[in-house]
Each structure stands twice: as C-alpha cells, then as structure tokens.
N, C-alpha and C positions, 0 to 999 in steps of 0.2 A: 844558671842561678839568677841572673838579672831578669831573664824572661819569666821565671817562676814568680819573682817578686812583683813584676809588672802585672801578671795575671791576678795575683792576690789583691793588689791595689785596685785593679780594674773591677774585680768582683765586689770589693768593699764599696767602691764608688757607685756601682749599679745598685747594690743593696741599699745604700743610703738614699739614692735617688728614688727607688721604688718605695721605700718605707715612708719617705716624705710625701710622695703622691698619694699613697694609701691613707696616711693620716689626714691629709687635706680632704680627700674624698669622703672619709667617714664623718668628719666634722661638718662638711658642707651638706652631706646627706641628711644628717640630723636636723640641721637648720632648714633644709628643703622640706623635710617632712612636717616641720612646724609650720612652714609657709603654706603647705598644702592643707594642713588642718585648719589654718585661719581662713583660707579660701573656701573650704567646704563648710565651715561654720557659718560664714557669711552667706554662702549659697543656700544652705538649709534654712537659715533664718529668713532670708528673702522669700524663699519658697513658702514658708509657713505664714509670713506676713501677708503675702498675696492671696492666701486661702481664707483670710478673715473677710467675711462678707458684711456688707451694710445693706439692710433691707429698707427700701423706700416704699411704704405702703401708700397706695393711691386712694383718692376720694372715690366713693361709689359712683358718683355722677361724672367722673373724669371722662372727657370726650377723646376721640381718636386724635384730634388736632393737638390737644394738650399733651397727650402721651407721646406723640411723635416728636413734638418740640422738646420734651424732656429727654427722650432718647438721643436726639441730635445734639443737645447741649452736653449730655454726658460723654458722648463720643468725641466731642471737641475739647473736653477738659484734659489737661496734661496729667493730672493726678490719677485719672481713671485708667485701670488696666483692662477691665472687662465689665460689661453690663448686660444683664439678661432680663427680658420682660417675662413675667410669670402671670398669666391670666388667672382669674378667680377659679375657673374650671380646673386648670392645671394644679393650682394650689390645693383644691379639694381632692383631686385624684391622688396627689402625693400624700396628703394627710390620711386618706382612707387606707392607703397601702401600709402606712405606719401603724395605724390603729387596728386594721383588720375588720373594720365595720363601716357601713355606709351611713354616716351621720347625716348626710344631706336628705336621704329618704326619711330618716327618723325625725329630723327637724322640720322638714317640708320646704326648706330653702337653704341656699348656700350662704353662710355668714362670713365667708372669707372674701377679702377684697383683693384686687389685682395688686401686684407689686413689681418693683424693679430691684433685682439683686446686683449689687455693685461690689467689685473688688478693686482695691487701689494698688498702685505700684508700690513696691517695697519701701522706697524712700519716702513715701507719703503716709505710710501706715504707722503713724505715731500720734500721740495725743494732740499735739499742737496743730499738725496738718489736718487731722480729722475735724478739729473744731472749725478751722477755716473752711474746709469742704462742706461741713454741715451748714455754716452760715451762708455759703454761696447758693444753697438750695432753698432758702427761705422765700425767694421771689416766685417760686413755682407753685401756683395755686392747686395743681393736680396732686401735690404731695400732702397726704393727711398726717403721716407720722414717719419718723426716722428711727430705726432701731439697730443697734449694734452692741457688742459686748465690750463695754468700756473697761471693766475690770480686767478682762483678758488682754486687751491692748496695752493697758498700763503695766501689767505683769510682764508681758513679752518685752516691752520697751525697757523696763528696769533691768530685767535679766540680761538683755543684750548688752546694755551699758556695762554691767558688772563683768560679764564674760570678756568683752572687748578690752576692758582695763586690765583684767588678769592676764590675757594673752599678750598684751603689749608689754607688761612688766616682765613676763616670762621670756618674751622674745629678746628684750634688751639684755636680760641676764645671760641667756644662752649665747647671744652675740659676743658678749664680753668673754665668756668661757671659751667660745670657738676661737676668738682672736688669741687668747692666751695659749691654747693648745697648739694652734698652727705656728704661732711665734716661737714656742719652745722647740717644736720639731725642726723648724728651719735653723734656729740658733744652734742646735746640736749638729745639724748638717754642716753649718759653717765652721763650727768649733773643730771639726775633724780636719779642716783645711787651714787652720790658723797659722801654721808654720809656712805654708805656701804663700799666704797673704803677706806675712812679714818678710819672707825672702824676696818677693817681688818688690816690696817697698824699699828694701835695702839696696837693691840694684838700680833704683832710680825711677821705678814706675810710679806714675801719678795715682792719686786716690781714685780719680774718675776712671782711669784705665783698669785698675784692679777691681773696682766695684762693678763695672759694666757686665762682665760675663756672669758674675754671681746673680745679679739682678735679672738678667735675661733668663738664666736657668730657673730662678725662682718663679718668674712670671709664667714660663712654660709649664712648670710643675703645677702652678695654680690653674692654668687653662686646662691641662690634662685632667686634673682632679675635678674641675667643674664639669667637663664634658662627661666624664664617667658618672658623676653625680646625677646629671640630667638623664642619662640612660637608666640608672637605677630608679630614679623617681618615676620615670615613664613606665618602667616595668612594675613598680609598686601600684601605680594607678590601674594598669591592666589587670593585675592580680586582684586588686580590690574590687574592680568591676565584675570579675568572674565570680568572686565569692559572694558579693551582695549586689546582684544585677539591678535590684529595684532602687538603689541609691544613685544619685547623680555624681559619680566619682570624677568625671572630667569637668573641671571648671570652665569658665568662659575662656576661649582661646586667647583673647587679649590679656586677661589676667595671668594665664599660664605662661604666656610669652614674657610678661614682665617679671614673673617669678624666676624663670629660667635665665633671663638676662641678669637679674639680680644675683643669682648664684655665680654666674661667670664673673661679673664685676667684683663680687665679694672675694672670690678666689684670687683674682688678679691683684686687687688692692691690698689684701692682707699679706699675700706673698711678697709683694713689692716692698711694703713698709717693713715687714719683719726682716727681709734680706738686707735692706738698706741699713737698718740700725745694727743688725748683727755684724755685718762687714765693717761698719763704722767703728764698732767697739774694738775690733782687733787691729784696725788701722791706727787707732790712737793709743793702744796699750803698749807699754814698754816691753822690749824683748825679754827681759829678765822675768817678767810676770806671765809669759806665755804658758809656763808649766803649771800655773795655779788657777787659770781661768779656762 
C-alpha cells in the first residue's frame, strides 16, 4: 500500500516537473520567435537601406586623375558600403537595353555622362547622415551633380522608427505576460508542496535550507526549458529557410548568440525569482491558512 502511494506521489511530482518545463518552454519559445522577428526585421531593413543608391554624375571633362582620386576617397569613407564607376558608354548601353532603341545613333552623340553609383552602409542610410555625406563631396570638382531619392529615404527612415517603436512596446508587453505565466506555473508547482515546506519549518529547518532545493529545481527547469526553446527556434529557422530560401533567415551569428543567451538568462532569472517568492509565501504563512492558499 505504501509503495503504491509512493508511486502515485512520484508520478504526480514528475508530471508537475514536466508540465512546468513545458510551460516555460512554450513561453520562452514565443518570446524567442519575437526576438527572431525583430532580428529579421532589422536585417531586411538594413538590406533594403544598402540597396538605395546615390548617383554621382561627373563632369564631361573630368580627367582620369580626378576620377581616380574620387574613387579612392569614396573607398576610404566609413559610410560607403560600395561604389561602382559607370562610364558614359556603359550608361548608354544600359539605357538602350531598357528602351529597346539605339538613341545614340539617332542623336548622333552620347548625351549621358559618366557616373559613380554609391551605396551606403545601413547605419548611414538616413536623412541626417546623407546630408553630411553630400556635404563631404562638395570639394570634388569632378562631380557635376548628386542624385538620390530623398522621399524614399525619408519614408524608409520614418517607417523603420514606427516599426521599431511598435516592436519594442509589444516586446515589453509580451515579457510581462511571459513572467506572469511562468510565475503562476511555478507557484502552482510550489503550492502542491506547501505542507512539506511547513513540515520542514516546524521541525527546525531554516528558511535558507528549505528554499535551496526548490530554487535549484526551479533554475534547472528554467535551463532545460531554455535549451529546448533554443532547439525549437533553430528548427524553426531551418524550416523557414527551406520554405522561403530566397530570404536571409539566419541572422548574424553574433546577434543569434545574444538572442540564445538572452533566452537562457531569461529562463533562469524568471524561474529563480518566481520560485524564491513562491516558497517565501508559504514560509511566512500560518499553518491554519495552508488549506486556503
């Protein structure tokens, strides 16, 4: 009879342990997916920003020395991601392919001038940095005109700010919800052991001694849930890459490592805090009230 009761208690404890780990895993997985979405949003935004080109049209009489000096200066600028020299002949060929007509033969000359196509690094592709970049090119006599889509850059910049603010607010809300869910799950787990806690206290065990195994168990549950979450997030990335191979589903390894580290840290911290306060509640409660809480 005693063995059967021990088996039943053992099953209940295992079930409680597993359910707590599953709850932590599910909550952290949702948070992890949000983190991946933020990383991908930033990655796609940076990718789009770096595709915005600035055309530096050159003077018709610009010499090789001036052009070489400009290309060297652009290569040394921190803001520049890539620069490509386009001769007047290459510009004419490109336009003829788009129009489907040989306008040079019709006009009798090539009206297009040589240019340098410049793309900036994502962090510099904003209105303020572009103005500074444009001012830095005024000393080059070889440049006749600078052309880029100002309205598009302003639109991208404003939309990125709105999206970033919305994701930040949603992340904070989801973090609060995640903490509440994990906290309730752990409190229910500790609740089932409230009589054991009070019994240990009545025979003279210190609060620290009673609290220690619960906190260790809670932290281990947080670590296990975090590791399972990382496996699920990695699997989600692979599945996403297989479904839409043209999109860059894998973020920068450094950013991904920070996200995974944050998942583990979050699982440990929330489990520790929740377990600490849940055990503390039943350590302070009077024996007569154990049946009501």
